[in-house]
C-alpha positions in Angstrom: 0.0 0.0 0.0 1.4 3.4 -0.9 1.6 6.3 1.5 1.3 8.7 -1.5 -1.2 11.5 -1.0 -1.7 13.9 -3.9 -3.0 17.5 -4.0 -5.9 16.3 -6.2 -6.9 13.8 -3.5 -6.6 16.4 -0.8 -9.0 18.7 -2.7 -11.5 15.9 -3.2 -11.3 15.1 0.5 -11.6 18.8 1.4 -14.7 19.2 -0.7 -16.3 16.1 1.0 -15.4 17.2 4.5 -16.6 20.8 3.9 -19.9 19.4 2.8 -20.3 17.1 5.7 -18.8 19.0 8.6 -21.1 20.6 11.1 -18.7 23.3 12.5 -15.1 24.6 12.4 -14.0 22.3 15.2 -14.9 19.3 13.0 -13.3 20.7 10.0 -10.0 21.3 11.9 -10.2 17.7 13.4 -10.8 16.2 9.9 -8.8 18.4 7.5 -5.8 19.0 9.8 -4.3 15.5 9.6 -4.8 15.5 5.8 -3.1 19.0 5.4 -0.2 17.7 7.6 0.1 14.6 5.5 0.2 16.6 2.2 2.6 19.1 3.7 5.1 16.3 4.4 4.9 15.0 0.9 6.5 17.8 -1.0 6.3 16.3 -4.6 3.5 18.8 -5.4 5.8 21.7 -4.4 7.2 23.7 -7.4 10.3 26.0 -7.6 8.0 29.0 -8.1 6.4 28.3 -4.8 9.7 29.6 -3.2 9.2 33.0 -4.9 8.1 35.9 -2.6 7.0 39.4 -3.3 9.7 41.6 -1.9 7.4 44.4 -1.0 4.8 42.2 0.7 7.4 40.0 2.4 5.8 36.7 1.3 4.6 35.0 -1.7 1.0 33.7 -2.0 0.6 30.9 -4.7 -2.9 29.6 -5.4 -3.1 25.8 -5.7 -6.9 25.6 -5.8 -10.1 27.7 -5.5 -13.7 26.7 -6.2 -15.6 28.9 -8.7 -17.5 30.6 -5.8 -14.2 31.5 -4.1 -14.7 28.8 -1.4 -12.3 26.1 -0.4 -9.1 27.9 -1.4 -5.7 26.2 -1.1 -2.4 28.2 -1.2 1.2 27.6 -0.7 2.8 30.7 1.0 6.5 31.3 1.3 7.9 33.8 3.8 11.1 35.8 3.3 13.7 35.6 6.1 12.9 38.0 8.9 9.5 38.8 7.4 5.9 37.9 8.0 2.3 39.1 8.1 1.3 41.5 11.0 -1.8 40.7 13.1 -4.7 39.8 10.8 -7.9 37.8 10.7 -9.0 35.7 7.8 -12.8 36.1 7.8 -13.0 32.3 7.4 -11.5 29.2 9.0 -7.9 28.3 8.2 -5.8 25.1 8.5 -2.1 25.8 8.0 0.5 23.1 7.9 4.2 23.7 7.9 6.1 22.5 4.8 9.7 23.8 5.1 11.3 25.7 8.1 9.7 27.0 11.2 7.1 29.8 11.4 6.3 31.7 14.5 2.6 32.3 15.1 1.3 34.8 17.6 -2.4 34.7 18.5 -4.3 37.7 19.7 -7.4 38.2 21.8 -9.6 41.1 20.8 -10.6 43.1 23.8 -13.1 45.6 22.3 -16.5 44.8 20.8 -15.5 45.5 17.2 -18.2 48.2 16.8 -15.9 51.2 16.3 -14.8 51.3 12.6 -11.1 51.2 12.1 -10.4 50.5 15.8 -9.3 47.3 17.7 -7.8 46.6 21.1 -5.8 43.5 21.0 -3.5 41.6 23.5 -1.3 38.6 22.8 -3.0 35.4 23.9 -0.2 32.9 23.1 2.7 32.1 20.7 4.0 28.9 19.1 6.2 27.8 16.4 5.1 25.4 13.7 7.5 23.3 11.6 7.1 20.7 8.8 3.8 18.8 9.3 2.7 20.8 12.3 -0.6 22.6 12.2 -2.0 26.0 13.1 -5.8 26.1 13.0 -7.5 29.6 13.1 -11.2 30.1 13.6 -13.1 32.6 11.4 -12.9 35.2 14.2 -9.3 34.4 15.2 -6.5 37.0 14.9 -2.9 36.0 14.5 0.5 37.1 13.1 3.0 35.0 11.3 6.8 35.5 11.2 9.8 33.8 9.7 12.6 34.4 12.3 15.1 32.4 10.3 17.7 33.3 7.7 16.0 31.2 5.0 12.7 31.1 3.2 10.0 29.1 4.9 7.1 27.5 3.2 3.5 26.5 4.5 0.4 25.0 3.1 -2.8 27.1 3.7 -6.4 25.9 3.4 -9.3 28.3 3.9 -13.1 27.9 3.8 -13.0 30.9 1.4 -10.4 32.7 -0.6 -8.8 35.2 1.7 -9.2 38.2 -0.6 -13.0 37.6 -0.7 -13.8 37.6 3.0 -13.5 41.3 4.1 -10.6 40.5 6.4 -8.5 42.9 8.3 -5.0 43.7 9.3 -4.4 45.2 12.8 -1.8 47.3 14.5 -2.0 46.4 18.1 0.3 49.3 19.2 -1.8 51.9 17.5 -5.1 50.1 18.1 -6.0 50.3 14.3 -7.9 47.9 11.9 -8.1 48.2 8.2 -8.8 46.1 5.1 -6.2 43.4 4.2 -5.8 42.3 0.7 -2.7 40.3 -0.4 -1.0 39.8 -3.8 -1.6 36.4 -5.1 0.5 34.7 -7.8 
């Protein structure tokens, strides 16, 4: 029996699970192990998946997206010493490390979110995810991602909806601000 697990099979499994799952916790429980399995089998990874936008600090490479923008799968590479500031996704996220270690900082929102452009955040916890390790983020979750190493890191990102189609935000915890967050996708 082969341990091979392809991107195509992952997408088929993802579609089935998304249609069957009752909530985000069940999605994390069922998709997480599959994302980890695919992340550890890097035969789907291409050289261009290591290319990052210098201005953005990371490269976002679309692997799959449904016609209605749901169930989007990306490979994201992070430049050394760079990352994404505090942000939400506006949808659930299952992230699996592929290459290198990435530091994830989770935030707790202290305000009620009713004042436009404003957010009070505090750090909730921090962890580092390496190859095959998971970071799952709920639709309302806020986190930051950083590559503290001197080499490019790579991770597999699966979302319930394409991240540029959710109305998501980027936050500045020091200034207490919130604004729209759109990323460049290759």
